[in-house]
Residue, then its C-alpha position, 0 to 999 in steps of 0.5 A: m278090495r278090487v282096484v283097476v288103474h290106468g296110466g293114460a291113453g295115447g301113443a305107445p310108450d318106448a318102454p311099456a314094461p317098467r310103466q306096467e310094473t309101476l301100474d301093477r304095484a300101484a294097483e296092489r297098493g290100492a288093494d291093500a287099503e281099508t276103504p275104496l277112497d283109501a284105495v284110489e288115493a293109495a294107488l295114485e300116489p306112486l303114479e304121481s311120483s313117477p316121471r313115467f306118467n303125466a301126473g305130479v312129477g314130470g307133469a306137462v308144462q304150461s305156456d309159462g313154464v310151470v307144471r300145475t296139477d289137477a285131480g278129482v275124487m268121488t265116492s258112491d254116496r256122490e260125495v265129491g272133491a276136486a282141486c286144480s291148477m296147483p303149482g308144486v303139488e305132487r299128490a294132487a289126488s290127496v288134495a282132492r281127498v282133503v276137499h272131499s273129506e274136510t270141506p263142505h265144497v266140491f272144488v278148490s283151485g289155484e293158490h288156495a288149493v295149495d294152501l289147503a294142501d299145506e294145512f292138511g299135511v300134503e307136501t307143497g313146493v315140490d319141483l315137478l319139472t324133470d330135465a326132460t320136460r324142462e328141456r322140451y319146453e325151452s326148446e320151443d322158444p317159449p313166449r315171454g309176454g302176456p296171454r295174447e302172445h301165449l295164445d299165438w305161441l300155443a296155436t301151433r303146439f297145443g294138441s298139434g291138431s291130433d286130438r280131433a284125428g282120433g289118433g291119440l297123439n300128443n305134442g311131439g309123438a310117443g316116447g317124446d322124452d327120456s322117461g319112456r312115456a308117451p307125453d301128455h295123455d298119460t293122466v292116471g286114474a283108479v276105481a276101487s270097490d270093497g263089494e259094497r262101496f265104490a270110489a273113483a279118482t283121476s290125477t293129471g299134470g294137464r297138457s303141454f303147451a296149454l295156456a297158463g292156468r288151463v284146466g282140462d277134464v280131470p278135476q271136473v266131476g262127470s268128465g274125468f271121474f264119476c261114481t255112483e252106487a252102480g260103479g265108477a269110471s276114470a277117463t283120460g285123453a283129449g281133455e276139452d272133448i272129454a269135458r264136452v261130452t262128460l265121458s265118465r258120467r256117460a260110462v257110469g250111466y250105462l252101468e246104471d242102465g244095466l250094462g256090464a263094465q266092459a260094455a259100458a266102457d266100449k259104448a262110452i268110447e264109441e259114442f265119444e269118438a262119434i261125437t267128437g272125432s277125438s281120442a280118449g280112454v276110460i276104465v269102468l268098475n262095477e260089482a261084477g267086474a272091470g272094463s276098459a276101452f280106448n281109441t288111441e294106440e295104447m292105454q295100459t291098465s292093471i287090475v288087482s283083487a285082494 
């Protein structure tokens, strides 16, 4: 089993070493799995449990003070599962796998996705707020009214104008809390292969100060994740722009055109920046190897072959 994982593309974290150790353990955990789908789920679970990443525990807080998680998985037979807007669900990738493997659908959302998680033994009702994310939200004088007030409030906070500058920063700067992470772009993802089959998965807590109920690229097939017989990809970064250009599908398309994993990643990010002027990163895996590219200050990755 070969596994590549990422911990998000954005500003440089204050404490990269412990984040890298967590990523390395996650990749090793995935490499011990039986199938590529098992591998990506296993690799993402410890990242969703760590406040050093923006997935699961410590996920970004939306405008109403709630953390809602999203995830998507895809296998090389083009089977897809995605789930989004789930309060209290740490293991979002596991819920996406339930959608993939246990339902005839590709996407389940909101309270119904939470109910599905509970029915299939994925823990719900988890407190995903850390002290740091709670304090950060409360310090911004959050809105108390309806969606229009929320939109007025987030207009000067969501993205901070930086996503379109290509600089990869995110609402408050690198290391903006005590977890040692660079907030918000720290979406996590994994791609795995056993030499014959591939699987890709991405999981996130979204973006801080987004409108309550906002869903970005991560659970959208072709945007946050994509996988075919040629290989798989997982993306991270400015979600709205990633969705506009279907970044992961673009990267896998270059594998299908015959490019290697690194060349496919490089070309996808180069075109993404040219089209959007925004910031992102992507990991890519095919039968020959792994590649990664980003146009932000940092994107930590780890690769393990069992």
